[in-house]
VEXPAFI-810935 format. One record per residue: x, y, z of N, C-alpha, C, CB in turn. Coordinates in steps of 0.2 Angstrom, whole numbers, plus 2048, in hexadecimal, padded with zeros to 3 digits. Atoms other than C-alpha are relative to their C-alpha. Glycine has a CB too. Layout:
// VEXPAFI-810935
XYZXYZXYZXYZ ...
//
This chain:
// VEXPAFI-810935
7FA7FB7FF0544F16A78028017FA8067FC803 8007FA8070584FF6998087FE7FF7FE80A803 7FA8018030674FE6918098068017FD8007FA 7FB7FF7FE0764FF6998087FF8017FE801802 7F97FF7FF08B5046998027FE8068028077FF 7FE8017FC0974FE6A280A8037FE7FC7F9803 7FA7FB8030A750D6A28057FC803800809802 7FA8017FC0BA5076A88048087FF8047F97FC 7FC7FA8010C25166AB7FA8068038048007F7 8027FB7FF0B55226AE7FE8068077FC7FD7FF 7FB7FD7FB0BD52B6BE8008087FD8097FB800 7FD7FB8050C45366B08008017FA805802801 7FE8058060C85396A27FC7FF7F88017FA804 8028058050C55316937F77FC8018077FA802 8058067FD0B952469B7FA8068038057FA808 8037FA7FD0B15336A57FA8037F9808805802 8047FF8020AB53B6967F87FE7F8805803800 8038048040A652C68B7F97FF8088067FA7FC 8068037FC09B52869E7FA8067FC80080080B 8037FA8010945396997FA8007FC8038047FD 8028018060905366867F97FB8028077FE7FA 8068047FB08852868D7FA7FF8027FF7FF805 8077FF7FB07D52E6997FD8037FE800802805 8047FA80407753D68D7FD7FE7FB8038057FD 80280480607252E6807F77FA80480B7F97FD 8068037FD06752868E8027F78027F98007FB 8008077FD0705176958018028078077FA7FF 7FE7FF7F80735146A78057FB8007FB7FF805 7F58008040875146A68027FE80B8058107FA 7FB8047FB08F5076B78098048008017F67FC 7FA7FE7FF0A05106BA8047FA8047FF807804 7FC8037FE0AD5056BD8068068048017FC7FA 7F77FC8000C25096C78007FA803803809804 7FD8057FB0CC4FF6D08078048058027F97FB 7FC7FF7F90D65096DA7FD80880180A7FE800 8037FC7FD0CF51A6DB7FA8037FF804804800 8068007FC0C251B6E67FA805800802800806 8037FB7FF0BD52B6E98018047F9802803807 8037FE8090C05316D67FA7FF7FC8047FD7FC 8028018020B65246D27F78028048047FD800 8047FF7F90A95286E17FD8067FC805801808 8017F78040AA53B6DB7FB7FF7FA8088047FC 8058018060A35376C97FC7FD8008017FF7FB 8078018000965306CD7FD8028057FF7FB800 8047FC7FB08E53A6D87FE8077FB805803808 8017FB8080935496C77FC7FD7FD8068027F9 80780480608B53F6BB7FA7FC8008027FC7FD 8078007FE07D53A6C47FC8078017FF7FB807 8047F87FF07854D6C78018027FD801806805 8027FD80707D5516B77FA7FC7FB8088017FB 8058068030715426B07FA7FD8058057FA7FF 8048047FD0645406BF7FB7FA7FC7FD805802 8058058030585356B08027FD8007FC7FF7FB 7FF8057FE0655296B28027FE8008007FD7FF 7FB8037FA06F51C6BD8067FF7FB7FE7F9804 7F87FC7FD08051F6C08037F78057FE80A808 7FC8047FA08650F6C98077FE8027FF7FA800 7F88017FE09950B6D38027FE801803802801 7FE8067FD0A14FC6D18097FF7FF7FB7F97FB 7FC8037FF0B34F76D88027FC7FA7FE7FE804 8018078050B94EB6C78078007FE7FA8017F7 7F98008040CC4E96C28007FA7F98077FF806 7FF8048050CB4E36B28037FA7FF8028037FC 7FB8048030D94D86B07FD7FA805808804800 8028037FA0D14CE6BE7F97FB7FD7FF807806 80A8048020C44C06BA7FA8018078007F5801 8048037FB0BD4BD6CB7FC80C7FE8067FA80C 8027F97FF0B94D46C97FC7FF7FE8038057FE 8047FE8080B04D16B67FC7FC8048027FD7F6 8068058000A84C46C17FC8048068027F7801 8037F97FA0A14D16CF7FD8037FA806806806 7FF7FC8050A14DD6C27F67FE7F880C7FC7FC 8068038060944CF6B57F97FE8078067F57F9 8067FF7FC0894CC6C57FD8088048017FC806 8037FA8040854DE6C67FC8027FE8008017FD 8037FF8050824E46B87F97FC8008057FF7FB 8058057FF0774D36B97F98038038037FA803 8048017FA06D4D86C77FA8087FE80680280A 8037FA8010694EB6C17F88007FE8048047FB 7FF7F67FE05D4F86C18047FF80B7F28067FF 8048007F605B4F16D78098018027FA7F2806 7F97FF7FB0704F56D88058067FF8047FA800 7FF7F880106F5076D07FC8048067FC8017FA 
//
């Protein structure tokens, strides 16, 4: 597995800019969202198109919820197969 970064709030704004910067630096990125599934999916598609050499995953995760964090941990542990 390569270097993977989890970026919360990457559907727009600062989170999206951070995800793009990490992808540019050679990291694979897992984009998380809690409510805006359409915006997050759009961000994933656009980032994947802009950085085709890097993997861009998408996971619904509420970082204030332990069960959600456990799912996120499991997804990241299963990489790269889940990206």
